[in-house]
N, C-alpha and C positions, 0 to 999 in steps of 0.2 A: 412541440412533441405532440404528435397524436397518440392516440389512447392504447392502438394496436402498435404503435415504436416504443410508449412507454413499457405494453406488458412484453414489449422481448426483452428490452432492454432487462429490467426484473429477473426474466427469465433466464438469460443468460448469467447477470450475475448471481443469482441462487442459482444456479449448475457450478458454475464454476468454483462458487466459494464451497458448494460440497466436495467437490472434487476434492478440491487441496485437504478439507477437513478430514477429507475421506485417507489423503496419505498420497494423489494423484496428483500432484502438484503438476507437471507438464502441461498435463490431462486441463486442470483447470483452466491454467495458464490461457490456453486457446480460447476459450468460451472467455474470460475476463479480460483480455486483447480484445474483442468484436465489443465488450459489454463498452470500452473504453471506448472503441473507433466509432460508437454510434452514439457517444454523450462523456465526450473529452475533458469537460468542465465537472461531472459527477464525483463528488470527492469521497464518499461509502463505495465506488465502484475502483476508483485512484487507490485508496486506501488498500481494498483485498490486490489489489493487483501488487501494491509493493509489497505485501506481506507472500505473496505468489513468489514473485521475483527471488526476495529475499532466503525464501526455503529452498529455492533451485539453483540459488549461488548468485545470481545476477545480483550483486552487489551494485552495480554502476546505475543497471539499471532502476532496483529499487529506487537507489536513491534519487535520479531523475521523476520516478512519479510521487517522491514524497517532495521535493522541491516544487511540483506542478502542485501538490495539495496546497502548501504555505502559499504559493502565487496567488491562489484563486479561497485561500479561506480567509476567515475575519477572527475566527477563535484559534488559538495555540491548544493542539489535543498532546499532554505529557507524550500518551502513549505512543504518539509521532515520533518523538525523540528516542523513545526505545528503539523503535521501529531502523530508526537512521541513525542509530549505534549499531546496531545490529547490521545494516549493510555495508556501513563502513568497515566495521570489522572485519565482514569478508570481499569488501575491495582491499583490503591491505593497510588500511588509513589506522593502525590503531590506535593513537593520540586523538585521533579528534572523533575515533569512538569513543573511549572513556571519557572525553567531553561533552559529547553530546548525553552520554550513560549520566554523567554529574549533574548535569540540568535538567534531565528524565526523573533525578530522585530529588533534588530540590524543589521542582514541581510538585511532584507527588508528596511530599512533606509539605510545604503552604496550602493544601488541600487541605 
């Protein structure tokens, strides 16, 4: 990736994250989707994308982003289990959401 593309990726990710933090999740999603298109294996972008999908009620899309993170990441982030729990709850998978949240609590207790 060229420096110019890396700068563009950083800009899109930052702008998308800022929009989401300000409560404009749909606008933020546009920038985060562009960033994910540029760098489909960037864990930080995928994590922000999963959070934005969760906040907009797109549980299945959030789960897909979380699955992608788990596929490419070597370390397991407990916060990802919390996010998965929320996305599964939104998708109507209440039992699986509870299991994911319990896994999150166990991981946090082990830290």
